[in-house]
C-alpha positions as CSV (number, residue, x, y, z in Angstrom):
1,X,154.0,69.5,96.6
2,X,152.3,71.9,99.0
3,X,149.0,70.6,100.5
4,X,146.4,73.2,101.0
5,X,143.8,72.4,103.6
6,X,140.4,74.0,104.2
7,X,137.8,73.1,106.8
8,X,134.3,74.5,106.9
9,X,132.0,73.8,109.7
10,X,128.3,74.6,109.1
11,X,125.8,74.8,112.1
12,X,127.4,71.9,114.1
13,X,125.3,70.7,117.0
14,X,126.1,68.0,119.6
15,X,123.7,66.5,122.1
16,X,124.5,64.1,125.0
17,X,121.6,62.5,126.9
18,X,119.1,65.1,125.6
19,X,121.4,67.9,126.8
20,X,122.6,70.3,124.1
21,X,126.4,70.7,124.5
22,X,126.6,73.3,121.8
23,X,124.9,74.3,118.6
24,X,125.2,76.6,115.6
25,X,129.0,76.2,115.4
26,X,130.2,77.5,112.1
27,X,133.7,78.5,111.0
28,X,136.2,78.3,108.1
29,X,139.8,77.4,108.7
30,X,142.2,77.9,105.9
31,X,145.9,77.3,105.2
32,X,148.4,79.1,107.5
33,X,146.0,79.9,110.3
34,X,145.2,78.7,113.9
35,X,141.8,78.5,115.4
36,X,141.1,78.4,119.2
37,X,138.2,76.6,120.8
38,X,137.7,78.3,124.1
39,X,135.2,77.9,126.9
40,X,134.7,76.8,130.5
41,X,135.1,73.2,131.7
42,X,132.2,71.2,130.4
43,X,131.4,73.6,127.5
44,X,132.4,71.0,124.9
45,X,135.9,72.0,123.8
46,X,137.2,68.4,123.7
47,X,134.0,67.2,122.2
48,X,134.3,69.7,119.3
49,X,137.9,68.8,118.8
50,X,137.0,65.1,118.6
51,X,134.2,65.9,116.1
52,X,136.7,67.8,113.9
53,X,139.1,64.9,114.1
54,X,136.3,62.5,113.1
55,X,136.3,60.6,116.4
56,X,132.8,61.7,117.2
57,X,129.9,62.6,114.9
58,X,127.7,65.7,115.3
59,X,123.9,65.4,115.8
60,X,123.4,68.1,113.2
61,X,125.4,70.2,110.8
62,X,128.1,69.4,108.3
63,X,131.9,69.5,108.1
64,X,133.5,70.0,104.7
65,X,137.2,68.9,104.9
66,X,139.1,69.5,101.7
67,X,142.7,69.2,100.5
68,X,143.7,71.1,97.4
69,X,140.0,71.8,96.7
70,X,139.1,68.1,96.8
71,X,136.7,67.1,99.6
72,X,138.0,64.3,101.8
73,X,135.6,61.6,103.1
74,X,135.3,61.1,106.8
75,X,136.8,57.6,106.6
76,X,140.0,59.2,105.2
77,X,140.3,62.2,107.3
78,X,142.8,60.7,109.7
79,X,145.4,60.6,107.0
80,X,145.6,64.4,107.0
81,X,145.5,65.3,110.6
82,X,147.5,64.8,113.8
83,X,145.7,64.8,117.2
84,X,147.2,65.4,120.6
85,X,145.3,65.0,123.8
86,X,146.2,64.1,127.4
87,X,143.7,61.3,127.4
88,X,145.3,59.4,124.5
89,X,146.8,56.1,125.6
90,X,150.4,54.8,125.0
91,X,151.8,51.3,125.2
92,X,153.7,51.8,128.4
93,X,155.5,48.4,128.4
94,X,157.2,49.3,125.1
95,X,159.9,51.9,124.5
96,X,159.1,55.2,122.8
97,X,160.8,53.9,119.6
98,X,158.8,50.7,119.7
99,X,155.6,52.7,120.2
100,X,156.4,54.7,117.0
101,X,157.2,51.6,115.1
102,X,153.9,50.0,116.0
103,X,152.0,53.2,115.1
104,X,153.9,53.4,111.8
105,X,152.9,49.8,111.0
106,X,149.2,50.4,111.8
107,X,149.2,53.6,109.7
108,X,151.3,52.0,106.9
109,X,153.8,54.8,107.1
110,X,157.4,54.7,105.8
111,X,159.8,54.2,108.7
112,X,162.7,56.7,108.2
113,X,165.3,56.6,110.9
114,X,166.7,60.0,110.0
115,X,163.3,61.7,110.1
116,X,162.4,59.9,113.3
117,X,165.6,61.0,115.0
118,X,164.8,64.6,114.0
119,X,161.3,64.1,115.4
120,X,162.5,62.8,118.8
121,X,165.0,65.7,119.0
122,X,162.2,68.1,118.3
123,X,160.1,66.9,121.2
124,X,163.1,66.6,123.5
125,X,163.1,62.8,123.8
126,X,166.1,61.7,121.7
127,X,168.1,60.5,124.7
128,X,165.2,58.6,126.1
129,X,163.7,57.1,123.0
130,X,165.0,53.6,123.9
131,X,163.5,53.6,127.4
132,X,160.1,52.0,128.3
133,X,157.3,54.5,128.4
134,X,156.4,53.4,131.9
135,X,159.6,55.1,133.1
136,X,158.5,58.5,131.6
137,X,157.1,61.4,133.5
138,X,153.6,62.6,132.6
139,X,155.2,65.5,130.7
140,X,157.4,63.2,128.7
141,X,154.4,61.1,127.7
142,X,152.7,64.2,126.6
143,X,155.7,65.1,124.4
144,X,155.7,61.6,122.9
145,X,152.1,62.2,121.8
146,X,153.3,65.1,119.8
147,X,155.8,62.8,118.0
148,X,152.9,60.5,117.1
149,X,150.8,63.4,115.8
150,X,153.7,64.8,113.7
151,X,155.0,61.5,112.3
152,X,153.1,61.7,109.0
153,X,153.6,65.5,108.6
154,X,149.8,66.3,108.6
155,X,148.5,69.5,107.1
156,X,146.1,69.9,110.2
157,X,147.2,69.6,113.8
158,X,144.5,69.4,116.5
159,X,145.6,70.1,120.1
160,X,143.4,69.5,123.0
161,X,144.7,71.2,126.1
162,X,148.2,71.3,124.6
163,X,150.1,72.4,127.8
164,X,148.8,69.5,129.9
165,X,151.5,68.1,132.2
166,X,154.2,70.1,130.6
167,X,156.9,72.2,132.3
168,X,158.3,75.4,130.8
169,X,160.6,73.6,128.4
170,X,157.8,71.4,127.2
171,X,155.5,74.4,126.7
172,X,158.2,76.1,124.6
173,X,158.5,73.0,122.4
174,X,154.7,73.0,121.9
175,X,154.7,76.7,120.8
176,X,157.6,76.1,118.4
177,X,155.5,73.3,116.9
178,X,152.5,75.5,116.6
179,X,154.5,78.2,114.8
180,X,156.1,75.7,112.5
181,X,152.8,74.1,111.7
182,X,151.2,77.4,110.7
183,X,154.0,77.8,108.1
184,X,152.9,74.6,106.3
185,X,149.3,73.9,107.4
186,X,146.8,74.8,110.0
187,X,146.2,74.3,113.7
188,X,143.2,73.9,116.0
189,X,143.7,74.4,119.7
190,X,141.1,73.5,122.4
191,X,142.2,75.5,125.5
192,X,141.4,77.8,128.3
193,X,144.9,79.2,128.6
194,X,145.3,82.8,127.6
195,X,148.9,82.3,126.4
196,X,147.7,79.6,124.0
197,X,145.1,82.0,122.6
198,X,147.9,84.4,121.6
199,X,149.0,82.0,118.9
200,X,145.6,81.8,117.3
201,X,144.1,83.9,114.6
202,X,140.4,83.4,115.5
203,X,138.5,82.0,118.5
204,X,135.3,80.1,118.9
205,X,133.9,80.9,122.4
206,X,131.7,77.9,123.4
207,X,130.4,79.7,126.5
208,X,128.5,82.0,124.1
209,X,127.3,79.0,122.0
210,X,126.2,77.0,125.1
211,X,124.3,80.0,126.5
212,X,122.6,80.7,123.2
213,X,121.7,77.0,122.7
214,X,120.0,76.9,126.1
215,X,117.8,79.9,125.6
């Protein structure tokens, strides 16, 4: 059964230590499209991505997150999205496979070896899945985070600085994932990279929002 996702942001505002990071953020993201969150360092790209993912809460405004026209409560939002960011932590003393097994147990996901092998192949880690994560390069760790995000086949994929630590092969893997995700769901990309923006259908420029909020 196809899962149709729709996200509507209405006048989102975030304040840290009495400083307005951004305000008046509004957009609609629907099935089959990609949204870019752009802006200079410190403009709030990662903050907005975390708010959409439900990791942070806004100071004002509202998010309406719906699946098949049914609104999803904040507490259940994690079931429908995958989140990739360079600051997410892994269990480095365990293998990649053991990391996935732990994650599957926490999320109560069915552990399917065939699907898992396909996933490790997709992110280019099949031959290293049995190695401790501490032996991985920073780029390999970043690719493993994509495996985590895709494990439950979420209708929404949120990518914060998706090219971080990746070489050309890793970047190609990411763009293949973005193109595939748009065929079955939606993507949000927080980035300053012009090449990333080419894969997006619309852009939120936080530089403009920050400047307007400080007037």
